[in-house]
N, CA and C atoms as a LAMMPS dump frame, in Angstrom:
ITEM: TIMESTEP
0
ITEM: NUMBER OF ATOMS
357
ITEM: BOX BOUNDS ff ff ff
-5.0000000000000000e+02 5.0000000000000000e+02
-5.0000000000000000e+02 5.0000000000000000e+02
-5.0000000000000000e+02 5.0000000000000000e+02
ITEM: ATOMS id mol type element x y z
1 1 1 N -16.447 13.635 3.682
2 1 2 C -16.243 13.467 2.259
3 1 3 C -17.545 13.011 1.636
4 2 1 N -18.003 13.75 0.661
5 2 2 C -19.243 13.367 0.008
6 2 3 C -19.158 13.513 -1.507
7 3 1 N -17.976 13.395 -2.034
8 3 2 C -17.76 13.455 -3.48
9 3 3 C -17.152 12.138 -3.946
10 4 1 N -17.439 11.768 -5.172
11 4 2 C -16.831 10.556 -5.706
12 4 3 C -15.345 10.796 -5.963
13 5 1 N -14.588 9.712 -5.995
14 5 2 C -13.149 9.785 -6.213
15 5 3 C -12.81 9.016 -7.469
16 6 1 N -12.114 9.657 -8.392
17 6 2 C -11.601 8.985 -9.583
18 6 3 C -10.206 8.471 -9.27
19 7 1 N -10.064 7.147 -9.167
20 7 2 C -8.752 6.587 -8.874
21 7 3 C -7.758 6.916 -9.974
22 8 1 N -8.192 6.875 -11.223
23 8 2 C -7.296 7.19 -12.349
24 8 3 C -6.801 8.628 -12.26
25 9 1 N -7.697 9.561 -11.941
26 9 2 C -7.298 10.971 -11.831
27 9 3 C -6.328 11.172 -10.665
28 10 1 N -6.586 10.526 -9.55
29 10 2 C -5.682 10.655 -8.395
30 10 3 C -4.324 10.029 -8.701
31 11 1 N -4.317 8.857 -9.332
32 11 2 C -3.05 8.218 -9.688
33 11 3 C -2.234 9.071 -10.648
34 12 1 N -2.911 9.813 -11.535
35 12 2 C -2.212 10.677 -12.486
36 12 3 C -1.465 11.809 -11.766
37 13 1 N -1.868 12.129 -10.548
38 13 2 C -1.216 13.184 -9.775
39 13 3 C 0.018 12.681 -9.02
40 14 1 N 0.187 11.369 -8.957
41 14 2 C 1.305 10.788 -8.205
42 14 3 C 2.465 10.536 -9.159
43 15 1 N 3.611 11.148 -8.873
44 15 2 C 4.763 10.98 -9.774
45 15 3 C 5.98 10.402 -9.052
46 16 1 N 5.786 9.955 -7.806
47 16 2 C 6.886 9.329 -7.084
48 16 3 C 6.444 7.947 -6.602
49 17 1 N 7.384 7.207 -6.074
50 17 2 C 7.085 5.835 -5.675
51 17 3 C 7.264 5.642 -4.179
52 18 1 N 6.517 4.676 -3.66
53 18 2 C 6.566 4.278 -2.251
54 18 3 C 6.143 5.409 -1.307
55 19 1 N 5.391 6.388 -1.827
56 19 2 C 4.879 7.476 -0.991
57 19 3 C 3.354 7.475 -1.09
58 20 1 N 2.7 6.753 -0.196
59 20 2 C 1.241 6.605 -0.28
60 20 3 C 0.502 7.919 -0.07
61 21 1 N -0.651 8.043 -0.749
62 21 2 C -1.501 9.227 -0.624
63 21 3 C -2.917 8.779 -0.261
64 22 1 N -3.505 9.471 0.672
65 22 2 C -4.873 9.17 1.096
66 22 3 C -5.84 9.807 0.101
67 23 1 N -6.824 9.014 -0.357
68 23 2 C -7.832 9.539 -1.283
69 23 3 C -9.239 9.522 -0.689
70 24 1 N -9.413 8.805 0.433
71 24 2 C -10.72 8.752 1.1
72 24 3 C -10.51 8.225 2.514
73 25 1 N -11.526 8.461 3.347
74 25 2 C -11.501 7.947 4.714
75 25 3 C -12.912 7.53 5.092
76 26 1 N -12.993 6.474 5.908
77 26 2 C -14.279 6.028 6.435
78 26 3 C -14.027 5.224 7.705
79 27 1 N -14.885 5.375 8.689
80 27 2 C -14.809 4.593 9.927
81 27 3 C -13.397 4.495 10.493
82 28 1 N -12.688 5.61 10.565
83 28 2 C -11.329 5.63 11.109
84 28 3 C -10.302 4.906 10.23
85 29 1 N -10.696 4.569 8.988
86 29 2 C -9.788 3.928 8.031
87 29 3 C -9.457 4.894 6.909
88 30 1 N -8.309 4.667 6.282
89 30 2 C -7.918 5.465 5.128
90 30 3 C -7.828 4.557 3.908
91 31 1 N -8.219 5.109 2.765
92 31 2 C -8.052 4.451 1.469
93 31 3 C -6.889 5.162 0.809
94 32 1 N -5.869 4.389 0.453
95 32 2 C -4.593 4.947 0.034
96 32 3 C -4.229 4.445 -1.357
97 33 1 N -3.656 5.321 -2.176
98 33 2 C -3.078 4.936 -3.464
99 33 3 C -1.569 5.134 -3.398
100 34 1 N -0.85 4.238 -4.055
101 34 2 C 0.607 4.351 -4.094
102 34 3 C 1.117 3.716 -5.384
103 35 1 N 2.162 4.311 -5.93
104 35 2 C 2.89 3.706 -7.041
105 35 3 C 4.168 3.117 -6.476
106 36 1 N 4.508 1.91 -6.919
107 36 2 C 5.683 1.23 -6.378
108 36 3 C 6.518 0.616 -7.489
109 37 1 N 7.804 0.522 -7.248
110 37 2 C 8.733 -0.21 -8.111
111 37 3 C 9.988 -0.485 -7.3
112 38 1 N 10.538 -1.677 -7.458
113 38 2 C 11.691 -2.077 -6.666
114 38 3 C 11.239 -2.743 -5.383
115 39 1 N 12.17 -2.849 -4.438
116 39 2 C 11.895 -3.526 -3.169
117 39 3 C 11.551 -2.528 -2.076
118 40 1 N 10.576 -2.871 -1.254
119 40 2 C 10.266 -2.106 -0.051
120 40 3 C 11.036 -2.738 1.106
121 41 1 N 10.794 -2.322 2.31
122 41 2 C 11.501 -2.864 3.477
123 41 3 C 10.678 -3.995 4.102
124 42 1 N 11.373 -4.956 4.69
125 42 2 C 10.704 -5.972 5.491
126 42 3 C 10.116 -5.275 6.711
127 43 1 N 8.844 -5.568 7.01
128 43 2 C 8.186 -4.958 8.161
129 43 3 C 6.947 -5.753 8.531
130 44 1 N 6.347 -5.373 9.658
131 44 2 C 5.072 -5.95 10.068
132 44 3 C 4.256 -4.876 10.776
133 45 1 N 2.966 -5.134 10.842
134 45 2 C 2.045 -4.25 11.554
135 45 3 C 1.439 -5.073 12.687
136 46 1 N 1.778 -4.739 13.917
137 46 2 C 1.304 -5.522 15.06
138 46 3 C -0.177 -5.341 15.348
139 47 1 N -0.757 -4.199 14.939
140 47 2 C -2.128 -3.881 15.333
141 47 3 C -3.155 -3.954 14.213
142 48 1 N -2.734 -4.269 12.984
143 48 2 C -3.69 -4.273 11.881
144 48 3 C -3.244 -5.206 10.765
145 49 1 N -4.213 -5.735 10.047
146 49 2 C -3.925 -6.463 8.822
147 49 3 C -3.504 -5.447 7.766
148 50 1 N -2.926 -5.93 6.661
149 50 2 C -2.464 -5.06 5.578
150 50 3 C -3.094 -5.542 4.279
151 51 1 N -3.98 -4.738 3.685
152 51 2 C -4.682 -5.116 2.462
153 51 3 C -4.04 -4.449 1.259
154 52 1 N -3.67 -5.254 0.261
155 52 2 C -3.108 -4.771 -0.999
156 52 3 C -4.053 -5.141 -2.137
157 53 1 N -4.476 -4.168 -2.943
158 53 2 C -5.288 -4.397 -4.136
159 53 3 C -4.545 -3.788 -5.313
160 54 1 N -4.175 -4.601 -6.278
161 54 2 C -3.414 -4.116 -7.433
162 54 3 C -4.374 -3.521 -8.462
163 55 1 N -4.076 -2.304 -8.868
164 55 2 C -4.857 -1.632 -9.907
165 55 3 C -4.22 -1.883 -11.269
166 56 1 N -2.902 -1.717 -11.36
167 56 2 C -2.186 -2.024 -12.608
168 56 3 C -0.787 -2.517 -12.256
169 57 1 N -0.218 -3.299 -13.152
170 57 2 C 1.112 -3.848 -12.926
171 57 3 C 1.042 -5.174 -12.186
172 58 1 N 2.153 -5.55 -11.553
173 58 2 C 2.244 -6.802 -10.794
174 58 3 C 2.962 -6.513 -9.489
175 59 1 N 2.395 -6.99 -8.401
176 59 2 C 2.981 -6.805 -7.077
177 59 3 C 3.357 -8.163 -6.505
178 60 1 N 4.563 -8.232 -5.979
179 60 2 C 5.004 -9.425 -5.262
180 60 3 C 5 -9.085 -3.782
181 61 1 N 4.392 -9.931 -2.976
182 61 2 C 4.396 -9.75 -1.533
183 61 3 C 5.174 -10.924 -0.952
184 62 1 N 6.389 -10.628 -0.534
185 62 2 C 7.232 -11.658 0.059
186 62 3 C 6.831 -11.858 1.51
187 63 1 N 6.62 -13.113 1.875
188 63 2 C 6.453 -13.526 3.254
189 63 3 C 7.678 -14.368 3.578
190 64 1 N 7.909 -14.681 4.812
191 64 2 C 9.115 -15.444 5.145
192 64 3 C 9.087 -16.858 4.565
193 65 1 N 7.891 -17.395 4.259
194 65 2 C 7.806 -18.767 3.76
195 65 3 C 7.334 -18.892 2.313
196 66 1 N 6.982 -17.77 1.671
197 66 2 C 6.496 -17.822 0.288
198 66 3 C 6.361 -16.417 -0.272
199 67 1 N 6.104 -16.355 -1.569
200 67 2 C 5.84 -15.083 -2.239
201 67 3 C 4.474 -15.168 -2.899
202 68 1 N 3.652 -14.147 -2.7
203 68 2 C 2.338 -14.062 -3.319
204 68 3 C 2.436 -13.059 -4.458
205 69 1 N 2.038 -13.469 -5.668
206 69 2 C 2.074 -12.582 -6.83
207 69 3 C 0.66 -12.116 -7.153
208 70 1 N 0.509 -10.807 -7.302
209 70 2 C -0.796 -10.208 -7.569
210 70 3 C -0.779 -9.448 -8.876
211 71 1 N -1.828 -9.606 -9.661
212 71 2 C -2.027 -8.843 -10.888
213 71 3 C -3.21 -7.908 -10.726
214 72 1 N -3.536 -7.164 -11.774
215 72 2 C -4.647 -6.21 -11.705
216 72 3 C -5.95 -6.876 -11.267
217 73 1 N -6.608 -6.224 -10.319
218 73 2 C -7.877 -6.734 -9.826
219 73 3 C -7.745 -7.792 -8.743
220 74 1 N -6.527 -8.121 -8.354
221 74 2 C -6.328 -9.126 -7.304
222 74 3 C -5.914 -8.452 -6.007
223 75 1 N -6.344 -9.039 -4.887
224 75 2 C -5.965 -8.49 -3.598
225 75 3 C -5.459 -9.581 -2.684
226 76 1 N -4.705 -9.155 -1.691
227 76 2 C -4.153 -10.065 -0.696
228 76 3 C -4.108 -9.332 0.633
229 77 1 N -4.452 -10.047 1.696
230 77 2 C -4.418 -9.478 3.035
231 77 3 C -3.307 -10.164 3.822
232 78 1 N -2.349 -9.378 4.286
233 78 2 C -1.304 -9.878 5.17
234 78 3 C -1.844 -9.748 6.592
235 79 1 N -1.961 -10.859 7.326
236 79 2 C -2.48 -10.767 8.69
237 79 3 C -1.568 -9.953 9.604
238 80 1 N -2.168 -9.309 10.586
239 80 2 C -1.4 -8.523 11.552
240 80 3 C -0.291 -9.379 12.157
241 81 1 N 0.851 -8.743 12.358
242 81 2 C 1.978 -9.423 12.978
243 81 3 C 2.821 -10.271 12.047
244 82 1 N 2.429 -10.38 10.777
245 82 2 C 3.184 -11.199 9.824
246 82 3 C 4.171 -10.315 9.064
247 83 1 N 5.433 -10.686 9.117
248 83 2 C 6.475 -9.922 8.428
249 83 3 C 6.319 -10.098 6.918
250 84 1 N 6.458 -8.986 6.186
251 84 2 C 6.295 -9.033 4.733
252 84 3 C 7.097 -7.919 4.072
253 85 1 N 7.296 -8.088 2.76
254 85 2 C 8.003 -7.089 1.964
255 85 3 C 7.344 -7.019 0.596
256 86 1 N 6.656 -5.916 0.284
257 86 2 C 6.136 -5.741 -1.062
258 86 3 C 7.272 -5.349 -2.011
259 87 1 N 7.136 -5.769 -3.27
260 87 2 C 8.105 -5.36 -4.289
261 87 3 C 7.454 -5.483 -5.654
262 88 1 N 8.019 -4.758 -6.609
263 88 2 C 7.484 -4.774 -7.969
264 88 3 C 8.632 -4.625 -8.954
265 89 1 N 8.627 -5.432 -9.987
266 89 2 C 9.67 -5.372 -11.004
267 89 3 C 9.432 -4.224 -11.978
268 90 1 N 8.183 -3.809 -12.121
269 90 2 C 7.814 -2.673 -12.968
270 90 3 C 6.908 -1.765 -12.142
271 91 1 N 6.709 -0.535 -12.606
272 91 2 C 5.838 0.353 -11.843
273 91 3 C 4.452 -0.276 -11.714
274 92 1 N 3.961 -0.282 -10.494
275 92 2 C 2.689 -0.915 -10.168
276 92 3 C 1.867 0.042 -9.322
277 93 1 N 0.582 0.095 -9.601
278 93 2 C -0.33 0.963 -8.86
279 93 3 C -1.153 0.105 -7.904
280 94 1 N -1.171 0.531 -6.634
281 94 2 C -1.782 -0.279 -5.59
282 94 3 C -2.722 0.579 -4.742
283 95 1 N -3.835 -0.014 -4.331
284 95 2 C -4.752 0.599 -3.383
285 95 3 C -4.624 -0.182 -2.072
286 96 1 N -4.529 0.551 -0.96
287 96 2 C -4.462 -0.058 0.366
288 96 3 C -5.579 0.51 1.228
289 97 1 N -6.068 -0.306 2.146
290 97 2 C -7.036 0.16 3.136
291 97 3 C -6.479 -0.21 4.499
292 98 1 N -6.356 0.799 5.375
293 98 2 C -5.776 0.557 6.694
294 98 3 C -6.258 1.622 7.668
295 99 1 N -6.151 1.365 8.961
296 99 2 C -6.578 2.37 9.936
297 99 3 C -5.745 3.652 9.838
298 100 1 N -6.388 4.783 10.068
299 100 2 C -5.666 6.053 10.146
300 100 3 C -4.55 5.914 11.173
301 101 1 N -3.416 6.508 10.892
302 101 2 C -2.285 6.46 11.807
303 101 3 C -1.344 5.293 11.574
304 102 1 N -1.701 4.379 10.669
305 102 2 C -0.834 3.235 10.388
306 102 3 C 0.365 3.695 9.577
307 103 1 N 1.555 3.417 10.072
308 103 2 C 2.793 3.777 9.362
309 103 3 C 3 2.838 8.186
310 104 1 N 3.369 3.38 7.043
311 104 2 C 3.567 2.543 5.856
312 104 3 C 4.694 1.534 6.032
313 105 1 N 5.66 1.821 6.876
314 105 2 C 6.77 0.904 7.123
315 105 3 C 6.586 0.093 8.402
316 106 1 N 5.406 0.161 8.997
317 106 2 C 5.114 -0.638 10.176
318 106 3 C 6.143 -0.459 11.271
319 107 1 N 6.752 -1.578 11.704
320 107 2 C 7.71 -1.541 12.809
321 107 3 C 9.134 -1.223 12.363
322 108 1 N 9.35 -1.031 11.059
323 108 2 C 10.702 -0.788 10.535
324 108 3 C 10.989 0.711 10.446
325 109 1 N 12.161 1.092 10.902
326 109 2 C 12.622 2.464 10.69
327 109 3 C 13.312 2.494 9.337
328 110 1 N 12.88 3.4 8.471
329 110 2 C 13.384 3.418 7.104
330 110 3 C 13.275 4.809 6.514
331 111 1 N 14.101 5.076 5.512
332 111 2 C 13.979 6.335 4.786
333 111 3 C 12.718 6.334 3.911
334 112 1 N 12.041 5.208 3.823
335 112 2 C 10.785 5.118 3.066
336 112 3 C 9.556 5.351 3.939
337 113 1 N 9.764 5.613 5.232
338 113 2 C 8.627 5.955 6.089
339 113 3 C 8.067 7.288 5.599
340 114 1 N 6.773 7.292 5.285
341 114 2 C 6.141 8.482 4.713
342 114 3 C 5.058 9.015 5.637
343 115 1 N 4.902 10.334 5.66
344 115 2 C 3.811 10.912 6.466
345 115 3 C 2.463 10.629 5.821
346 116 1 N 1.41 10.657 6.623
347 116 2 C 0.077 10.54 6.047
348 116 3 C -0.215 11.825 5.283
349 117 1 N -0.613 11.657 4.026
350 117 2 C -0.788 12.825 3.159
351 117 3 C -1.982 12.602 2.233
352 118 1 N -2.855 13.596 2.164
353 118 2 C -4.015 13.543 1.255
354 118 3 C -3.613 14.045 -0.124
355 119 1 N -4.269 13.498 -1.121
356 119 2 C -4.102 14.015 -2.478
357 119 3 C -5.475 14.281 -3.083
């Protein structure tokens, strides 16, 4: 990949929720955009941390002992092995960075498990 990526243009192509799309890759990692609203599933990633960067809206990241609230321009890293559940009361746009092959639902089997897909 040797072209710049417009996050706004890529987000404009996404019309569904909880279905992440890859917009770039580097060093075996993927840069992913996703629109979310409502509750996701409780899950964890045993082999990787989970980075959430809010582009617009508000994201709540529930942990078993607290909830972290993120607004635009804020990020939070869930350490590997920590159970969490992202959720949003309104449509929220999020950027994630994670290793290629990482399942969006981690260890949870769910109808929200999405294939890796480029946009």
